[in-house]
C-alpha distance (Angstrom), angle and dihedral (degrees) to the residues before:
residue distance angle dihedral
M1 . . .
H2 3.80 . .
G3 3.81 97.7 .
L4 3.80 94.8 -122.8
N5 3.79 91.6 103.1
S6 3.79 98.7 50.7
G7 3.78 119.2 135.0
A8 3.81 93.5 -113.3
I9 3.81 95.7 49.3
F10 3.78 94.7 42.0
A11 3.82 93.6 47.3
A12 3.82 92.4 46.5
T13 3.80 90.4 49.2
Y14 3.79 93.2 46.5
H15 3.80 95.2 50.2
G16 3.81 95.5 36.4
V17 3.79 95.5 51.9
R18 3.80 90.7 50.6
V19 3.82 93.7 59.3
L20 3.81 106.9 26.0
P21 3.82 125.1 81.5
T22 3.78 114.5 -97.4
S23 3.81 94.2 -117.1
L24 3.79 91.5 53.7
C25 3.81 90.6 48.0
Y26 3.80 90.5 53.3
G27 3.79 90.7 48.4
I28 3.79 93.1 51.0
G29 3.79 90.4 45.0
H30 3.80 92.2 50.4
V31 3.79 92.4 52.8
G32 3.80 92.6 40.3
A33 3.79 91.1 53.8
W34 3.81 90.4 53.2
I35 3.81 90.9 49.5
A36 3.80 90.8 50.1
W37 3.79 90.0 49.7
R38 3.80 91.1 51.6
L39 3.81 95.6 45.3
M40 3.81 102.3 39.1
P41 3.83 107.9 63.1
G42 3.80 91.5 156.9
S43 3.79 92.7 58.0
N44 3.81 90.5 43.3
A45 3.80 90.0 55.1
A46 3.80 90.6 47.7
L47 3.79 92.8 50.3
A48 3.80 90.9 47.5
D49 3.80 90.5 51.1
N50 3.81 91.4 49.3
L51 3.81 93.3 48.7
R52 3.79 92.5 50.6
A53 3.81 86.8 82.2
V54 3.83 87.9 64.8
F55 3.82 99.8 33.9
T56 3.77 99.0 38.5
H57 3.82 97.7 169.8
E58 3.79 101.7 39.1
P59 3.81 119.6 114.3
E60 3.80 120.7 -112.3
D61 3.81 95.4 -106.8
R62 3.82 91.6 54.6
L63 3.78 91.3 48.9
R64 3.79 90.9 50.8
R65 3.78 89.1 50.4
R66 3.80 87.4 55.3
A67 3.80 87.5 57.9
L68 3.82 87.4 71.3
D69 3.81 89.0 56.8
V70 3.81 88.5 54.1
Y71 3.83 92.8 50.6
R72 3.79 91.4 49.5
S73 3.78 93.2 47.1
Y74 3.81 89.6 48.1
T75 3.82 93.1 52.5
R76 3.81 92.6 46.8
D77 3.79 90.8 50.4
A78 3.80 91.6 48.7
I79 3.81 92.1 50.1
D80 3.80 93.4 46.0
F81 3.80 92.0 48.7
L82 3.80 94.1 50.2
K83 3.81 91.0 46.3
A84 3.80 88.7 50.9
V85 3.81 91.7 52.9
S86 3.81 91.5 57.8
A87 3.83 95.1 40.6
D88 3.78 119.9 111.0
D89 3.80 119.9 -118.0
V90 3.81 93.9 -95.9
R91 3.80 92.4 53.5
A92 3.81 91.4 43.2
Q93 3.79 89.7 55.5
Q94 3.81 88.9 55.4
M95 3.80 94.9 49.8
F96 3.79 98.8 66.0
E97 3.75 138.7 54.0
I98 3.79 132.7 -178.8
H99 3.78 128.7 -177.8
P100 3.83 108.6 -102.1
E101 3.81 92.4 -128.2
R102 3.80 92.5 51.9
L103 3.79 90.4 47.8
A104 3.81 91.5 49.5
N105 3.81 90.5 51.0
L106 3.80 91.0 50.1
Q107 3.81 92.2 48.4
A108 3.81 90.9 48.4
L109 3.80 90.7 53.6
H110 3.80 90.5 48.2
A111 3.80 90.6 50.7
E112 3.82 88.9 61.8
G113 3.81 86.6 73.3
R114 3.80 100.6 -135.2
G115 3.79 96.4 108.9
I116 3.80 123.4 -116.8
I117 3.79 129.2 -106.7
L118 3.80 109.0 -144.5
V119 3.80 110.5 -157.5
T120 3.77 127.5 -172.1
G121 3.78 141.8 148.7
H122 3.77 137.5 -125.7
H123 3.78 90.8 -71.4
G124 3.77 130.7 113.2
N125 3.77 124.2 -11.4
W126 3.80 100.0 -38.6
E127 3.81 90.5 158.7
A128 3.81 89.9 61.4
G129 3.79 86.5 58.7
A130 3.79 88.2 78.0
V131 3.82 90.3 58.6
M132 3.78 90.3 46.9
M133 3.81 93.4 51.1
T134 3.80 96.9 46.4
R135 3.83 103.9 33.8
F136 3.80 104.2 24.8
L137 3.80 105.9 31.4
R138 3.84 95.0 19.4
L139 3.79 93.9 -143.6
P140 3.83 127.0 148.3
L141 3.81 111.2 -99.0
T142 3.79 134.0 -168.5
I143 3.81 117.8 -173.1
V144 3.80 120.2 -155.4
A145 3.81 111.0 -160.3
M146 3.76 144.7 150.9
R147 3.79 117.9 -99.8
E148 3.79 109.3 -102.2
A149 3.79 114.6 -108.0
N150 3.81 90.4 -130.2
P151 3.83 112.6 65.8
E152 3.82 93.5 -147.7
V153 3.80 92.2 52.3
N154 3.79 89.6 47.7
R155 3.81 91.6 49.7
I156 3.80 93.5 50.8
R157 3.79 93.8 45.6
Q158 3.79 90.5 50.9
R159 3.80 90.5 48.0
I160 3.81 89.9 53.1
R161 3.80 91.6 51.0
D162 3.78 90.7 48.7
L163 3.82 90.3 51.7
L164 3.79 89.6 52.2
G165 3.79 93.4 47.5
V166 3.80 92.4 -117.5
Q167 3.78 120.8 153.0
S168 3.81 110.6 -130.5
L169 3.80 128.8 -158.2
E170 3.80 119.1 -171.3
V171 3.78 117.0 -144.6
R172 3.81 116.0 -123.1
Q173 3.79 92.8 10.0
S174 3.79 93.9 100.0
L175 3.79 134.1 27.4
D176 3.79 90.9 -137.4
T177 3.83 97.5 55.8
P178 3.84 92.1 118.2
L179 3.81 88.7 51.9
Q180 3.81 90.3 50.3
I181 3.81 89.8 51.6
R182 3.80 91.1 49.7
R183 3.81 88.9 49.3
A184 3.81 90.7 52.2
L185 3.80 90.7 50.6
A186 3.80 90.7 47.9
Q187 3.81 86.5 56.1
N188 3.82 87.5 55.3
R189 3.79 93.4 -112.7
F190 3.79 127.5 151.4
V191 3.81 109.7 -111.9
A192 3.81 114.9 -159.5
L193 3.81 126.1 -159.7
L194 3.78 139.3 166.9
V195 3.80 106.9 -128.1
D196 3.81 107.2 177.4
R197 3.83 94.5 88.3
H198 3.78 119.3 60.9
L199 3.80 126.7 -146.1
G200 3.77 112.8 -136.2
R201 3.80 110.1 -67.4
D202 3.81 92.1 -8.3
R203 3.78 92.9 101.5
V204 3.78 146.6 110.6
A205 3.80 126.2 -157.3
V206 3.81 119.3 -113.5
T207 3.78 140.0 162.8
F208 3.80 106.8 -115.7
L209 3.81 122.7 -179.3
G210 3.79 87.4 -13.0
R211 3.82 93.7 -55.0
Q212 3.77 135.1 95.7
A213 3.80 115.8 -98.3
W214 3.78 142.7 157.6
F215 3.81 122.6 -116.1
L216 3.79 127.6 -170.9
R217 3.81 112.2 -82.9
T218 3.82 104.1 -166.1
P219 3.84 98.0 74.6
I220 3.78 89.9 55.3
V221 3.80 92.5 46.8
L222 3.81 89.4 51.7
A223 3.80 90.1 49.6
S224 3.79 88.5 52.5
L225 3.81 93.1 49.1
T226 3.81 97.4 44.2
G227 3.80 103.3 32.0
A228 3.80 89.8 -125.0
P229 3.81 112.2 148.9
L230 3.78 120.7 -118.7
V231 3.80 112.7 -130.1
P232 3.81 118.7 -170.6
C233 3.79 106.0 -145.3
F234 3.79 131.3 -174.2
I235 3.80 132.9 -170.5
R236 3.79 111.2 -148.5
R237 3.81 124.2 -169.2
I238 3.81 109.2 -126.0
G239 3.79 100.0 173.0
R240 3.76 145.0 -25.9
G241 3.79 104.7 -28.3
R242 3.80 92.6 -17.6
F243 3.79 129.9 116.1
A244 3.77 140.2 -172.6
A245 3.78 116.4 -142.6
L246 3.80 109.7 -142.1
P247 3.80 114.7 -169.3
G248 3.79 107.6 -171.0
N249 3.78 131.6 -148.3
P250 3.82 111.4 -51.3
I251 3.79 116.2 -115.4
V252 3.80 123.8 -149.7
V253 3.80 114.3 -169.0
R254 3.78 106.6 -114.0
T255 3.79 120.7 -113.5
D256 3.81 96.2 -165.3
L257 3.81 93.1 71.8
P258 3.81 133.3 65.6
R259 3.81 109.2 -86.9
D260 3.81 97.9 -105.6
A261 3.80 91.9 46.5
A262 3.81 91.1 48.7
I263 3.81 91.5 50.3
Q264 3.80 91.8 48.3
S265 3.81 91.3 48.7
A266 3.81 91.8 52.9
A267 3.81 91.5 46.0
Q268 3.79 90.5 51.6
D269 3.79 90.6 51.9
I270 3.82 89.4 53.8
A271 3.81 90.8 47.5
D272 3.81 91.5 50.3
Q273 3.81 92.9 51.6
L274 3.81 92.0 46.6
S275 3.82 90.3 47.5
G276 3.79 89.5 57.7
E277 3.80 91.5 54.1
V278 3.81 93.4 47.0
R279 3.80 92.4 49.3
S280 3.82 90.5 49.4
H281 3.81 94.8 48.1
P282 3.83 110.1 15.8
E283 3.81 92.2 164.4
C284 3.82 87.8 68.2
W285 3.82 94.9 58.3
Y286 3.80 105.8 107.5
H287 3.80 114.6 -162.5
F288 3.80 108.3 128.2
Y289 3.80 94.4 -173.0
R290 3.80 132.8 60.4
Y291 3.77 97.9 -73.3
W292 3.80 96.7 -177.8
D293 3.80 93.7 51.0
A294 3.80 88.4 57.5
Q295 3.82 88.6 54.5
C296 3.80 101.4 41.1
D297 3.80 95.0 50.8
Q298 3.78 88.9 59.6
Y299 3.80 93.0 50.1
I300 3.80 96.1 63.2
G301 3.79 108.7 123.4
L302 3.81 95.6 14.3
D303 3.79 124.2 120.4
């Protein structure tokens, strides 16, 4: 929708980052972000509207200026991710850090043998999480994602996941996708999903950044059916080509509530943890369309 994910731009970025020095990539990205900001007033307005939930009293011109920060953060994250994909194992080990206590908690959950559902939103460098899981933590990962609208982008993304040894399941490409997810969990794999955009009626109501929104319902239903814990997880850039992995508080779908109430409670917990990350680093929140319009239209007629 915003043009930044076109086949031509994505392919040029993918191949360019692989061969050009990192400093030159950052320089090109810095200038490219400014050009995008100057030439994409529609996306700037959308970003400003999204960020108004965080900066409630800022004037429109300041919010639109913040859009440039989002573009620049987005380009840095893209460059760092693509550099991480081509890094050798030694370099990959140097790119990530995780607090020992958080890692121990994650390993203890994995040792229970029920699989883990990693949930996150369009915030930070979630794509780099695949590198972290396979080359830093060396844990089995399955990614559940929508097919990209552009075939070239989809082909490159799938190639990257193949290079990393990541299993990939495409939503709406098979009627048995939920069964494939349950199979992955039964194999004690980590299953990762983005949950802050709903798909049709696959949705659950939450309060997010103080506003009403819809999050994806299916991951929480699967957690309820399988007993797998939900773990919100965020990848935060902490320096040039370096990331902190931030597993949040695990969520187990409650059994002492009616099913719909239990699902909503778990979804709200995810939304609260994601809200904290967005408020801390709003420039890393990547929705290049009017996010709140997509939520409010669906709320017409609801209590």
